[in-house]
N, C-alpha and C positions, 0 to 999 in steps of 0.2 A: 937678395940685394947685392950680393957680390957681383962685381963686373959691370955694374951700372954706374954711370956718372951721377953726380948730384942733380944736374939738370934733368936727366932722364927719370930719376926717382921723383922729383917734384912734378914733372909732366905726368908721370904715371899716377901719382896721388891725386892730382887735380883732374885727370881724365874721366873720373866718375861723374863730373859735373858738366852741365851744358856750357856752351861758349858764353852765354849771358851770365850764368852763375860764376864762371871763372873770372869774367870781367868785374863782377860784383865783389868777389873775394880778393882780388888783387890789392885794392887799397887797404882792406882789412889786414892782410898779411904784411903790407908795407909798414903798418903802425906797430907791429910787434915782431920780435925776433924769435923764430922757431927753428930748432934743429931739423934736419931732414926727417929723422925718426918722429919727432913731435908733429911735424907737418903731415906726415903720412897718417899718423893716428888721428889727428884732428880732422883731417879730410874724411877718414873712414867714419868717425863718430858723428860728424855733421851729416854725412850721407845717411847714416842709420837714423839719426834724429828726424830727418825729413820723412822717412818712411814710417817710423814709430808714431810721430805726432801728426802725420798726414798734413804737412804744411810746407811752406817754402823756406828756402835757405835765408831769404831776407827776413822772414818772420822770426826765425830762430835767432838770428844775429841782432835783432832788435831787443832781445832780452836785456833788461836794465843792468844786470851785473856785468854782462859782457861789454856793454857800452861804457860803463864806468871804468872798466879796465882799459879799454882801447882809447878813451879820451882823457885818461888821468894826466894832469899837467906836469906832475913832478916825477913820474915813473919813466925810466929809460925803456928802450925797446926790449931789452933782455928781460927786465922785470915784468913788463906787460906780457911778453911771450910765455913766461912761466905761469903767470896767473891766468892768462887766457887758456892755456893748456889744461890747467887744473880745473877751471870752471866748466869747460866743455866736457871734461871727463865726468864731473859731478852731474851735469845735465844728462849725459848718456847713461851713466851707471849710478843712479841715486841710491839704490839699495846697497850696493857695495860701499859707496862712500859713507853712508850712515853706519854701516857695520864697522868700518875702519875707525871712524870717529868714536864710536862707542867703545871699541877695544882700546884705543889710545886713552880715552877718558878713564876707563877702568884701570889701566896701567898706572895712571898718575895718582890714583887714590891711595 
């Protein structure tokens, strides 16, 4: 990542998607604030989910929990970004997320 500007990193992250998908993602990313690192990971995870689930980006982003985050009336863009990032990670890595939750629940006992 060293030596690349923020715009180059964003363009590189979104380059894995078709022009139509990029146009579809633009308003999604306008509703939440993601760091460059988060955007890079979310783009990778969404691309992975398309392949794993053999579906479209539009179908993935219709997921109710993602829509609730993006349309939440009282959350600011930063809070939406954090929650969106975490939810996409959970969708991409459900087994790891379950393991982390189980470990943290165990720790609290």
